[in-house]
MIDOSE-1310 file (N, C-alpha, C; in nm, 2 decimals, decimal comma, always signed):
residues 195
mqrl	+11,47/+11,22/+15,70/+11,52/+11,23/+15,57/+11,51/+11,38/+15,52; +11,44/+11,45/+15,59/+11,43/+11,59/+15,54/+11,56/+11,67/+15,57; +11,58/+11,76/+15,49/+11,70/+11,85/+15,50/+11,83/+11,78/+15,48; +11,82/+11,66/+15,41/+11,94/+11,59/+15,37/+11,97/+11,60/+15,22
tleh	+12,09/+11,58/+15,18/+12,13/+11,60/+15,04/+12,09/+11,47/+14,96; +12,09/+11,48/+14,83/+12,06/+11,36/+14,74/+12,17/+11,26/+14,75; +12,29/+11,30/+14,79/+12,40/+11,20/+14,81/+12,37/+11,10/+14,92; +12,29/+11,15/+15,02/+12,25/+11,06/+15,13/+12,17/+10,94/+15,08
lnqm	+12,09/+10,96/+14,97/+12,01/+10,85/+14,91/+12,10/+10,74/+14,85; +12,21/+10,77/+14,81/+12,30/+10,67/+14,75/+12,35/+10,57/+14,86; +12,34/+10,61/+14,99/+12,39/+10,53/+15,10/+12,28/+10,43/+15,14; +12,15/+10,45/+15,09/+12,04/+10,36/+15,13/+12,04/+10,24/+15,04
vgve	+11,99/+10,13/+15,08/+11,98/+10,00/+15,01/+11,83/+9,97/+14,98; +11,80/+9,92/+14,86/+11,66/+9,88/+14,83/+11,63/+9,91/+14,68; +11,50/+9,90/+14,65/+11,45/+9,93/+14,52/+11,43/+10,08/+14,50; +11,48/+10,13/+14,39/+11,46/+10,27/+14,37/+11,43/+10,30/+14,22
yill	+11,37/+10,41/+14,19/+11,35/+10,45/+14,05/+11,43/+10,58/+14,02; +11,50/+10,58/+13,91/+11,58/+10,70/+13,88/+11,53/+10,75/+13,74; +11,55/+10,88/+13,71/+11,52/+10,94/+13,58/+11,65/+10,92/+13,50; +11,64/+10,83/+13,40/+11,76/+10,80/+13,32/+11,78/+10,90/+13,21
haqe	+11,67/+10,94/+13,14/+11,69/+11,03/+13,03/+11,56/+11,11/+13,02; +11,57/+11,24/+12,99/+11,45/+11,32/+12,97/+11,46/+11,41/+12,85; +11,36/+11,41/+12,77/+11,35/+11,51/+12,66/+11,22/+11,58/+12,69; +11,23/+11,69/+12,75/+11,12/+11,76/+12,83/+10,98/+11,74/+12,77
pily	+10,94/+11,79/+12,65/+10,80/+11,79/+12,63/+10,74/+11,65/+12,61; +10,81/+11,55/+12,56/+10,74/+11,43/+12,52/+10,80/+11,30/+12,57; +10,93/+11,29/+12,60/+10,99/+11,16/+12,63/+11,06/+11,16/+12,76; +11,03/+11,06/+12,84/+11,10/+11,04/+12,97/+11,13/+10,89/+12,98
iirk	+11,26/+10,86/+13,03/+11,30/+10,72/+13,05/+11,33/+10,70/+13,19; +11,26/+10,61/+13,26/+11,28/+10,58/+13,40/+11,33/+10,44/+13,42; +11,42/+10,42/+13,51/+11,48/+10,29/+13,54/+11,44/+10,24/+13,68; +11,40/+10,12/+13,69/+11,37/+10,05/+13,82/+11,50/+9,97/+13,85
qqrq	+11,56/+9,99/+13,97/+11,68/+9,92/+14,00/+11,69/+9,88/+14,15; +11,77/+9,78/+14,18/+11,80/+9,74/+14,32/+11,94/+9,80/+14,36; +11,94/+9,89/+14,46/+12,07/+9,94/+14,50/+12,12/+9,85/+14,62; +12,24/+9,80/+14,60/+12,30/+9,72/+14,70/+12,41/+9,79/+14,78
sptq	+12,48/+9,88/+14,72/+12,58/+9,96/+14,78/+12,58/+10,10/+14,71; +12,66/+10,19/+14,76/+12,67/+10,32/+14,69/+12,72/+10,31/+14,54; +12,79/+10,20/+14,51/+12,85/+10,19/+14,37/+12,79/+10,08/+14,30; +12,71/+9,99/+14,36/+12,66/+9,87/+14,29/+12,51/+9,87/+14,29
vipf	+12,45/+9,86/+14,16/+12,31/+9,85/+14,14/+12,28/+9,74/+14,04; +12,16/+9,68/+14,05/+12,11/+9,58/+13,96/+11,98/+9,64/+13,89; +11,99/+9,66/+13,76/+11,86/+9,71/+13,70/+11,76/+9,60/+13,68; +11,63/+9,64/+13,71/+11,52/+9,54/+13,69/+11,45/+9,57/+13,56
adyy	+11,41/+9,69/+13,54/+11,33/+9,72/+13,42/+11,34/+9,87/+13,38; +11,32/+9,90/+13,26/+11,32/+10,04/+13,21/+11,17/+10,07/+13,16; +11,13/+10,19/+13,19/+11,00/+10,24/+13,14/+11,02/+10,36/+13,06; +10,94/+10,38/+12,96/+10,95/+10,51/+12,89/+10,81/+10,56/+12,87
iiag	+10,81/+10,69/+12,89/+10,68/+10,76/+12,88/+10,68/+10,85/+12,76; +10,59/+10,82/+12,67/+10,58/+10,90/+12,54/+10,44/+10,96/+12,54; +10,44/+11,09/+12,53/+10,31/+11,17/+12,53/+10,22/+11,13/+12,64; +10,27/+11,10/+12,76/+10,18/+11,07/+12,87/+10,14/+10,93/+12,88
vvyq	+10,19/+10,84/+12,79/+10,15/+10,70/+12,80/+10,28/+10,62/+12,84; +10,27/+10,54/+12,95/+10,38/+10,46/+13,00/+10,39/+10,33/+12,94; +10,51/+10,29/+12,89/+10,54/+10,16/+12,83/+10,65/+10,10/+12,90; +10,65/+9,97/+12,92/+10,77/+9,90/+12,97/+10,85/+9,85/+12,86
apdl	+10,98/+9,88/+12,86/+11,07/+9,83/+12,76/+11,10/+9,68/+12,78; +11,11/+9,61/+12,68/+11,14/+9,47/+12,69/+11,29/+9,45/+12,72; +11,32/+9,35/+12,80/+11,46/+9,32/+12,83/+11,52/+9,24/+12,72; +11,65/+9,21/+12,72/+11,72/+9,15/+12,61/+11,67/+9,00/+12,59
gtvi	+11,64/+8,93/+12,70/+11,59/+8,80/+12,70/+11,46/+8,78/+12,63; +11,37/+8,88/+12,66/+11,24/+8,88/+12,59/+11,25/+8,91/+12,44; +11,33/+9,00/+12,41/+11,35/+9,03/+12,26/+11,41/+8,91/+12,19; +11,51/+8,85/+12,24/+11,57/+8,73/+12,18/+11,47/+8,62/+12,17
nsra	+11,39/+8,60/+12,28/+11,29/+8,49/+12,28/+11,18/+8,51/+12,17; +11,14/+8,64/+12,16/+11,03/+8,67/+12,06/+11,09/+8,65/+11,92; +11,21/+8,70/+11,89/+11,26/+8,68/+11,76/+11,28/+8,53/+11,72; +11,33/+8,46/+11,82/+11,36/+8,31/+11,80/+11,23/+8,24/+11,77
lsav	+11,12/+8,28/+11,85/+10,99/+8,21/+11,83/+10,93/+8,24/+11,69; +10,94/+8,37/+11,65/+10,89/+8,40/+11,52/+10,96/+8,33/+11,41; +11,10/+8,32/+11,42/+11,17/+8,25/+11,32/+11,14/+8,10/+11,32; +11,13/+8,04/+11,43/+11,10/+7,90/+11,44/+10,96/+7,87/+11,39
hgiq	+10,87/+7,96/+11,42/+10,73/+7,94/+11,37/+10,72/+7,94/+11,22; +10,80/+8,03/+11,15/+10,80/+8,03/+11,01/+10,86/+7,91/+10,95; +10,97/+7,86/+11,01/+11,04/+7,74/+10,96/+10,94/+7,62/+10,99; +10,88/+7,61/+11,10/+10,79/+7,50/+11,13/+10,67/+7,50/+11,04
safd	+10,61/+7,61/+11,00/+10,50/+7,61/+10,91/+10,55/+7,57/+10,77; +10,67/+7,61/+10,73/+10,72/+7,57/+10,60/+10,74/+7,41/+10,60; +10,79/+7,36/+10,71/+10,81/+7,21/+10,71/+10,67/+7,14/+10,71; +10,58/+7,20/+10,78/+10,44/+7,13/+10,79/+10,38/+7,13/+10,65
eams	+10,40/+7,24/+10,57/+10,34/+7,25/+10,44/+10,41/+7,15/+10,35; +10,55/+7,14/+10,36/+10,62/+7,05/+10,28/+10,58/+6,90/+10,31; +10,56/+6,87/+10,43/+10,51/+6,74/+10,47/+10,38/+6,70/+10,42; +10,29/+6,81/+10,40/+10,16/+6,78/+10,34/+10,16/+6,74/+10,19
ycry	+10,27/+6,77/+10,12/+10,29/+6,73/+9,98/+10,36/+6,60/+9,97; +10,42/+6,55/+10,07/+10,50/+6,43/+10,06/+10,41/+6,31/+10,07; +10,43/+6,21/+9,98/+10,35/+6,09/+9,98/+10,45/+5,97/+9,98; +10,40/+5,86/+10,04/+10,48/+5,74/+10,04/+10,40/+5,62/+10,02
hpsk	+10,45/+5,52/+9,94/+10,39/+5,40/+9,91/+10,50/+5,29/+9,92; +10,47/+5,18/+9,98/+10,58/+5,08/+9,99/+10,64/+5,03/+9,86; +10,56/+5,02/+9,75/+10,61/+4,98/+9,62/+10,68/+5,09/+9,54; +10,63/+5,21/+9,56/+10,68/+5,33/+9,48/+10,79/+5,40/+9,56
gyww	+10,78/+5,41/+9,69/+10,87/+5,49/+9,76/+10,81/+5,63/+9,79; +10,89/+5,73/+9,81/+10,85/+5,87/+9,83/+10,83/+5,94/+9,70; +10,73/+6,03/+9,70/+10,72/+6,13/+9,59/+10,64/+6,25/+9,64; +10,65/+6,35/+9,55/+10,58/+6,48/+9,59/+10,45/+6,49/+9,51
hfkd	+10,34/+6,53/+9,58/+10,21/+6,54/+9,52/+10,16/+6,68/+9,55; +10,15/+6,76/+9,44/+10,11/+6,90/+9,46/+9,97/+6,91/+9,40; +9,87/+6,94/+9,49/+9,73/+6,95/+9,45/+9,71/+7,08/+9,37; +9,77/+7,19/+9,41/+9,75/+7,31/+9,33/+9,79/+7,30/+9,19
qeer	+9,90/+7,23/+9,16/+9,95/+7,21/+9,02/+9,85/+7,14/+8,94; +9,79/+7,03/+9,00/+9,68/+6,96/+8,92/+9,56/+7,05/+8,89; +9,52/+7,12/+8,99/+9,40/+7,21/+8,97/+9,43/+7,32/+8,87; +9,56/+7,37/+8,87/+9,59/+7,47/+8,76/+9,59/+7,41/+8,63
ekak	+9,64/+7,28/+8,61/+9,64/+7,22/+8,48/+9,50/+7,19/+8,43; +9,41/+7,15/+8,53/+9,27/+7,13/+8,48/+9,20/+7,26/+8,45; +9,23/+7,36/+8,52/+9,16/+7,49/+8,50/+9,20/+7,56/+8,37; +9,33/+7,56/+8,34/+9,37/+7,63/+8,22/+9,34/+7,55/+8,10
pksk	+9,28/+7,61/+7,99/+9,25/+7,54/+7,87/+9,38/+7,49/+7,80; +9,37/+7,37/+7,75/+9,49/+7,32/+7,68/+9,51/+7,39/+7,55; +9,62/+7,46/+7,54/+9,64/+7,53/+7,41/+9,69/+7,44/+7,30; +9,62/+7,44/+7,19/+9,65/+7,35/+7,08/+9,77/+7,41/+7,01
kkee	+9,85/+7,32/+6,95/+9,96/+7,37/+6,87/+9,91/+7,44/+6,75; +9,96/+7,56/+6,73/+9,91/+7,64/+6,62/+9,97/+7,58/+6,49; +9,88/+7,56/+6,39/+9,93/+7,52/+6,27/+9,97/+7,63/+6,18; +10,04/+7,61/+6,08/+10,08/+7,71/+5,98/+9,95/+7,76/+5,91
pssl	+9,94/+7,88/+5,87/+9,83/+7,93/+5,79/+9,81/+7,85/+5,66; +9,92/+7,80/+5,60/+9,90/+7,72/+5,48/+10,03/+7,63/+5,47; +10,01/+7,52/+5,41/+10,12/+7,43/+5,39/+10,20/+7,46/+5,26; +10,31/+7,40/+5,24/+10,39/+7,43/+5,12/+10,31/+7,39/+4,99
fqrh	+10,23/+7,28/+5,00/+10,15/+7,23/+4,89/+10,05/+7,34/+4,86; +9,98/+7,39/+4,96/+9,88/+7,49/+4,93/+9,94/+7,62/+4,87; +10,05/+7,66/+4,92/+10,11/+7,78/+4,87/+10,15/+7,76/+4,72; +10,21/+7,65/+4,69/+10,25/+7,62/+4,55/+10,13/+7,61/+4,46
rvdt	+10,02/+7,55/+4,51/+9,90/+7,54/+4,42/+9,84/+7,68/+4,40; +9,83/+7,76/+4,50/+9,77/+7,90/+4,48/+9,86/+7,98/+4,39; +9,99/+7,97/+4,40/+10,08/+8,04/+4,31/+10,06/+8,00/+4,17; +10,05/+7,87/+4,15/+10,02/+7,82/+4,01/+9,89/+7,88/+3,95
llld	+9,79/+7,88/+4,03/+9,66/+7,93/+3,99/+9,67/+8,08/+3,96; +9,73/+8,15/+4,04/+9,75/+8,30/+4,02/+9,83/+8,33/+3,89; +9,93/+8,25/+3,87/+10,01/+8,27/+3,74/+9,93/+8,24/+3,62; +9,85/+8,13/+3,63/+9,76/+8,09/+3,52/+9,66/+8,20/+3,49
lrsk	+9,60/+8,26/+3,60/+9,50/+8,37/+3,58/+9,56/+8,49/+3,52; +9,69/+8,52/+3,56/+9,76/+8,64/+3,51/+9,79/+8,62/+3,36; +9,82/+8,50/+3,32/+9,85/+8,48/+3,18/+9,72/+8,49/+3,10; +9,61/+8,44/+3,15/+9,48/+8,45/+3,08/+9,43/+8,59/+3,07
fppt	+9,45/+8,67/+3,18/+9,39/+8,80/+3,18/+9,51/+8,90/+3,22; +9,59/+8,94/+3,12/+9,70/+9,03/+3,15/+9,64/+9,17/+3,18; +9,70/+9,24/+3,27/+9,65/+9,38/+3,30/+9,69/+9,47/+3,18; +9,60/+9,57/+3,16/+9,62/+9,67/+3,05/+9,65/+9,80/+3,12
fyqp	+9,75/+9,87/+3,08/+9,78/+10,00/+3,14/+9,77/+10,11/+3,04; +9,70/+10,22/+3,07/+9,69/+10,33/+2,99/+9,74/+10,45/+3,06; +9,83/+10,53/+3,00/+9,88/+10,65/+3,07/+9,83/+10,77/+2,98; +9,72/+10,84/+3,03/+9,68/+10,95/+2,95/+9,78/+11,07/+2,97
kpge	+9,79/+11,15/+2,87/+9,87/+11,27/+2,88/+9,80/+11,37/+2,96; +9,88/+11,46/+3,03/+9,82/+11,56/+3,11/+9,72/+11,65/+3,03; +9,60/+11,67/+3,09/+9,50/+11,76/+3,03/+9,41/+11,68/+2,94; +9,43/+11,55/+2,91/+9,34/+11,48/+2,82/+9,23/+11,41/+2,91
kpip	+9,12/+11,37/+2,84/+9,02/+11,30/+2,91/+9,06/+11,15/+2,93; +9,02/+11,09/+3,04/+9,06/+10,95/+3,06/+9,00/+10,86/+2,95; +9,07/+10,76/+2,91/+9,03/+10,67/+2,81/+8,96/+10,55/+2,87; +8,83/+10,52/+2,82/+8,76/+10,41/+2,88/+8,83/+10,28/+2,85
vevk	+8,83/+10,19/+2,94/+8,90/+10,06/+2,92/+8,79/+9,96/+2,89; +8,82/+9,88/+2,78/+8,73/+9,78/+2,74/+8,77/+9,65/+2,79; +8,68/+9,57/+2,85/+8,71/+9,44/+2,90/+8,66/+9,33/+2,81; +8,75/+9,25/+2,77/+8,71/+9,14/+2,68/+8,67/+9,02/+2,76
kepe	+8,55/+8,97/+2,71/+8,50/+8,84/+2,78/+8,51/+8,73/+2,67; +8,58/+8,63/+2,71/+8,59/+8,52/+2,62/+8,48/+8,42/+2,65; +8,41/+8,36/+2,55/+8,31/+8,26/+2,58/+8,38/+8,14/+2,64; +8,31/+8,09/+2,74/+8,36/+7,97/+2,81/+8,34/+7,85/+2,71
ppte	+8,44/+7,76/+2,70/+8,42/+7,64/+2,62/+8,32/+7,55/+2,69; +8,24/+7,48/+2,60/+8,14/+7,39/+2,66/+8,20/+7,28/+2,73; +8,15/+7,24/+2,85/+8,21/+7,13/+2,92/+8,15/+7,00/+2,87; +8,23/+6,90/+2,85/+8,19/+6,77/+2,81/+8,17/+6,68/+2,93
tvkq	+8,06/+6,61/+2,92/+8,04/+6,51/+3,03/+8,10/+6,38/+2,99; +8,17/+6,33/+3,08/+8,24/+6,20/+3,05/+8,19/+6,10/+3,15; +8,14/+5,99/+3,10/+8,10/+5,88/+3,19/+8,22/+5,80/+3,24; +8,21/+5,77/+3,36/+8,33/+5,69/+3,42/+8,33/+5,55/+3,37
eere	+8,21/+5,50/+3,34/+8,20/+5,36/+3,30/+8,26/+5,33/+3,16; +8,23/+5,42/+3,07/+8,27/+5,40/+2,93/+8,39/+5,48/+2,90; +8,49/+5,42/+2,84/+8,61/+5,49/+2,80/+8,62/+5,49/+2,65; +8,63/+5,61/+2,59/+8,65/+5,61/+2,45/+8,79/+5,65/+2,42
patk	+8,84/+5,61/+2,31/+8,98/+5,66/+2,28/+8,98/+5,81/+2,27; +9,09/+5,86/+2,32/+9,11/+6,01/+2,33/+9,11/+6,07/+2,19; +9,03/+6,17/+2,17/+9,03/+6,24/+2,04/+9,08/+6,38/+2,06; +9,13/+6,44/+1,96/+9,18/+6,57/+1,98/+9,06/+6,67/+1,98
ssap	+9,05/+6,75/+2,08/+8,94/+6,84/+2,09/+8,98/+6,97/+2,03; +8,88/+7,05/+1,99/+8,91/+7,18/+1,93/+8,96/+7,28/+2,03; +8,92/+7,27/+2,16/+8,96/+7,36/+2,27/+9,10/+7,33/+2,31; +9,19/+7,44/+2,32/+9,32/+7,41/+2,37/+9,33/+7,38/+2,52
apps	+9,42/+7,30/+2,56/+9,43/+7,26/+2,70/+9,49/+7,37/+2,78; +9,44/+7,39/+2,90/+9,49/+7,50/+2,98/+9,64/+7,47/+3,02; +9,72/+7,58/+3,02/+9,86/+7,56/+3,05/+9,90/+7,53/+3,19; +9,80/+7,51/+3,28/+9,84/+7,49/+3,42/+9,89/+7,35/+3,44
kppp	+9,97/+7,34/+3,54/+10,03/+7,21/+3,57/+9,93/+7,14/+3,67; +9,94/+7,01/+3,67/+9,86/+6,94/+3,77/+9,92/+6,96/+3,91; +9,84/+6,95/+4,02/+9,90/+6,97/+4,15/+10,00/+6,87/+4,18; +10,11/+6,91/+4,25/+10,21/+6,81/+4,29/+10,15/+6,72/+4,40
ekra	+10,22/+6,60/+4,42/+10,17/+6,51/+4,52/+10,19/+6,57/+4,66; +10,09/+6,55/+4,74/+10,10/+6,60/+4,87/+10,17/+6,50/+4,96; +10,27/+6,55/+5,03/+10,35/+6,46/+5,12/+10,31/+6,49/+5,26; +10,33/+6,39/+5,35/+10,30/+6,41/+5,49/+10,41/+6,50/+5,55
rlq	+10,37/+6,60/+5,63/+10,46/+6,69/+5,69/+10,53/+6,62/+5,81; +10,65/+6,65/+5,83/+10,73/+6,59/+5,94/+10,71/+6,69/+6,06; +10,69/+6,64/+6,18/+10,67/+6,72/+6,29/+10,77/+6,69/+6,39
């Protein structure tokens, strides 16, 4: 074989390795193939060398097999999980039973429906009381002229009328009392709120 050209190797039959691609400092691709004639070869495997480490490239069948297995595994695990939630009883039939949903419902505190800060009855009653107080004690406004001393404000205090004790058992005919009746209205009837 010595002193023969490289074209003489193409005449030989058998397994051979050829340099398919080279990127000098870091990457080399080598192919293992079976030579049957000068024009006919069957590739067996490809190897690539990156930074001095040799790796075998997967063939197309291995790649498709790996991708199909990973897809089927994901689908199979989804079906297995779905089957774990499925329940059957002869009288009820099939239904779904989710454990996580029940645990979440038990774990989270039940939020109570927030009620209004006040009802219409309460707002009306408070407005009536405030109007009554404003009529009894009107505000006094003094506007001093610029440069004058402030005028002291006098607050009038009215004596409270004596309260009369009335026994529930005895009823006397109503007599006119000397104290005037307060101008406030009695509270309106409270009605049930519709929800």
